N, C-alpha and C positions, 0 to 999 in steps of 0.2 A: 733200184730203190732211189739212187741219187737223182736220176732223170726225173722220176716222179716228184720228188721233192722240189727240184728246180722249177718244173712247169707249174706246180702248184703255187709257189711263191710268186712267180712272174704272172700268174693269172690274176693275183691281187694287185700287183704294182710292178712297174718297170724298175729294174735294179742293175747296178753295175756289180762286178765280181766281188769286190770287197764287201758290199752290202749284202749280197747273196750269202757269202760265207758267214757273216755275222748273224743273219736271220736264220740260217740252217741250224746254228748252234743255240740261239736264244729261243726261237719259236718252236723248233721241232725237237730240241733237246738231244741232238746227236752227242752221245757221251764223249767220244774221243775227238770230236770236232771233225771238220772236213778240210783237208789241205788243198792249197791252190793247185797242187800237182794232180789232184783228182777232179777238182772242180772245173778247171778250164778245159781239160780234155772232154769232159761230159758236155760242157757248153758247146764246144767245137762240134761234137757229134750231133747235138741237137740242131745246131745252125746248119750243118751240112744236110740234115734231114728236112730242113724247112720248118722246123718246129719253133725256133726262136729266130729273132732278127736283131741286128744292131739298130738301135734307135738313134737317129742322127742328133737330136737335141731334145731336151726336156722343156716344158713350159716354164719360162723364166718368170720370176716374181715381178709384180708391177713396180715401176720406177717410183720411189717415194717422192712426194711433193716437198720440194725444198724451199719454195717461195722465190727461187732464183732460176732464171732460164739457164744461165751458165752452169749452176749446180746440177740441174736436172740433166743437161746434156753430158756433163762429166759422169753422172751416175749411169746413164744409158750406155756410154762408151765402156764403162768399167764392167758392165753386166755381161759375162761370158757364159753362155749356155754350155753344158757339158756335151761334147760331141764325140764322135766315134774316135777321133784321134787326139783327144785332149789328155796328155800325160797318162795314157794307158787306161783311162776310165771309160772303158767301152760299156755303153748302157745297153742292156738287153730287154727285149720285149717278147711276149708270146705271140705267135701267129695263129691263123685259123687252123692250120695243120697241127700246131702245138696244142690247141684246145682239144682237138680230136684225139691226139695221142695221149693227152693227160686223162681223158675219160676212159680210153682203152686200158692204159696202165693201171688206173685206180680200180676198174672193174676186174681186171686180171688179178691184182693183188688180193682181192677179197676172198680168193679161194684158199688162202693160207692164213693160219691163225696161230702157228706154233712158234714164230719168231717175234720176240718182244718188240724189237725196233721196227719191224715191218708193220706189225699191228698198230703201234703208236703213231707211225707215219700215216697209215690209212685212216686212223681215227681223227688226226688233225685236219684231214680234208673230207671227212665224212659228210659234211653239209652238202657236198656236191653229188652225193649218191642218192638215188630214189629211196624212199622210206623202206620198202621191202628189202633192198639190198643192204641198208644199214642194219636192219634187224637180223638178216642172214649173217652178216659179218659178226655182229655181237653174239649171236647164238653159237657160232662155230668157236668163237673165243671162249665162251662159257663151257662148252664141252671139253675143250682142251684143258681149261683150268681144273675141271672135275677129274680128268684123267691124271693131271699132274699131282692133284691132292692124294689120289689113291696111291700112286707111286711113292710119294713122300711119307705117307703113313707107314708103308712097308719099310721104308729106309729108316724111319725113327726106331722101329722095333729091332732092326738089324744092327743099329749103331753099337760099336764096341765099348765106348766110354762116354763120359759126361760131355766132353768137349765136341766129339763127333756128333753126338745126339743134339747138342745145342745148335750146331750149324744147320742140321737138317731141319730142326724145329723153326729156326729163323726163316728158312725157305718156305716151310709149311705155312707159317703165319702170313708171310707175304702173299702166297697164293690164295689163302683164305680172304685176305683183305681185297685182292684183285677180283675174286669171285663175287664178293659182296658189291663191289663197285659196278661190275659188269651187270649184275642183276638189277641194280637201280637204273642203269642206263637203258636196259631192255624194258623195264617197267615204264620209264618216261617216254621211250620211243612208242610203245604200244598205247600209251594214253595220249599221244599226240602233242606232247609238250616238251619244253626244254628241261633237261635234267637239273635238278636242284644241286647247289654246291654241297660238298661233303661236309657234314657236321661231325666234329670230333668231341669226344668226352674231355672235359677240362682236366681230368685226373689221369687218364690212361692214354689219351690221344686216339683211341680206337673208336670206330663208329659203333653204333648200337648193333648193326647187323653183324659186324665182325665179333663183337663181344658174344652175340648169340651163337655164332659158329664156334667160337672158342670154348663155350660151355657145353654145347650140344652137338657140334659138328654140323656140316651143311645139311639142309633139309631135302637134299636131292640125292638121287642115286643110292640111297640107303647107306650113305657114309656115317660112320660113328667115330667119336673121338677115341684116340689111342691112350690107354693108361700108361703114364710114365712114372717110374719109381721116383720117390722123392728123397730116398736115403740109400746109402751103400747097402744097408741090411736088406732093403727091399730088392736090390739088384740080386742078392744072393738067394 
């Protein structure tokens, strides 16, 4: 998963290790972050495989016009491109082999939809997949969420007390929200357009589709809402 993320980011832009670590957290939302102890070995493996390479220098910005020949010469001398050996800031770029490996890893990962982090990573780079592959990925995720909802509804009924039940209900509501979101992505993909931003209710923060599911249950696979007692008397 880390190799796929690295190649995907380098496909967009040449980066050094610190920038890569920052982008992994900010762009892909790795919850626990990525340590340099795992990042640099992954980069070394990719470099050994010919998938990434050290970029000797970046394109330096133009020398600003100062109106003085001496000033411009001083600015030119002060302009130091980031090189392979400059204070450990080794800049990495993707190679042709890396492009091929990225496509292989992305296609292989689309066969799994039960790991939230893996799915989020694949979705971050879904624009590089053919339309049919994107729809297949989303449909598998949808099926996984439906199965998760079925299991959570059973767990709600089996909860022993209010607090245990509230934890399961929290997970169920999150799964319902994700299912609604995936259904919108699938609809947008089939319509051949970019998905619209999620619109939230000003009072509850839930989407209209989520409110519908909360009231009536998902409209697929025959799922129905589970009745939850509202008072201790009803529990008895």
